[in-house]
C-alpha angles and dihedrals in degrees: 000000000000115000110257126201112268119219118210110266094010114162108259134205119199114194122196106204145150088223110050089162088072089074141122084009110150089355087073091062135081119346097345090051092048091049090049091051091049093050096245087132134008133224124201126180120205109199111221097204097075089062090056123122127252134350094322096043093238112198099180143043140187117290117264109250092026132269140132127307132012135285128219110249121248094224092052096046091041092057090051091050090051091055092045090053095059109118095002127118117257091224106099090206087064095040118017119204111210138184113203102228135159088225094054132103110289114261115238143165093270089057091049091053091049093051090047090062092055126086092247144308141246116217128189112208102205129208138189117017095334142275131305103269092223094069092049090051095044094053095036090236118188114228114218129181129207090207147314096299137080126247127192089245144353099254096093091045090050092053092048093050094044091051089055091050102041094053088060094056117107113273097010100102097024092214112071091184091067091065090054094056101045130095118297095011092112100018091273135101115249120269119249117280129217138183140166137355097059090214125033129171089345092307120119132201109257106270094233090066090057094046098086088224101131095189093055091044091054091049091050093049092049092049092049092048090052093046093051092046093051092047101041106024111028087162091063092044094052091046094056114113124225088253091061089059090065 
């Protein structure tokens, strides 16, 4: 990854991974990539292998009590966490430390917004059957899940979560209003979108969107957002508070 300029105080992501070559990946493209190149945020990879034990730099071992697969060692991961902590605040509200885990708390837009207000984040991209629980407990690591499925490693999850966070950082999107209108910003899915041509394959843009009446357009969009949320995500609809109805 080419060295990008680093602006003072730029939001920083530190990724502990066995595969540093996976980064920046998709984060190096489009608006997140442009922001990275301009120094609006910073990405550091911390390779796990150099902290490995013995001649072959082993990072894992068999699970205590038996079972299939291998588990990342506490001493290896702990050494990587120590390096990642250098120069970061101890307050986890200012600098979250996260393990990307299918058993973790589900990642959502509220979490992305919270992380975007921090100074940066440390993420552990796990592999194999998991990580020795002792190192997670010792460093008070927060476990976060991308969804109810299992990946071969945490690198893809890290990129997805970082994309959601970085786009919220000042200056990255250029239009703050766009983040207020999209899905999940107010506990609702986004309303349908249309553009030219006005008629395609016999299908027309809803007339209200062509009316120029902004009040009616806003009412239509709100109603559509509510309809889609009720139909597709009843969990989101039922979780909405009375305040969100305002």
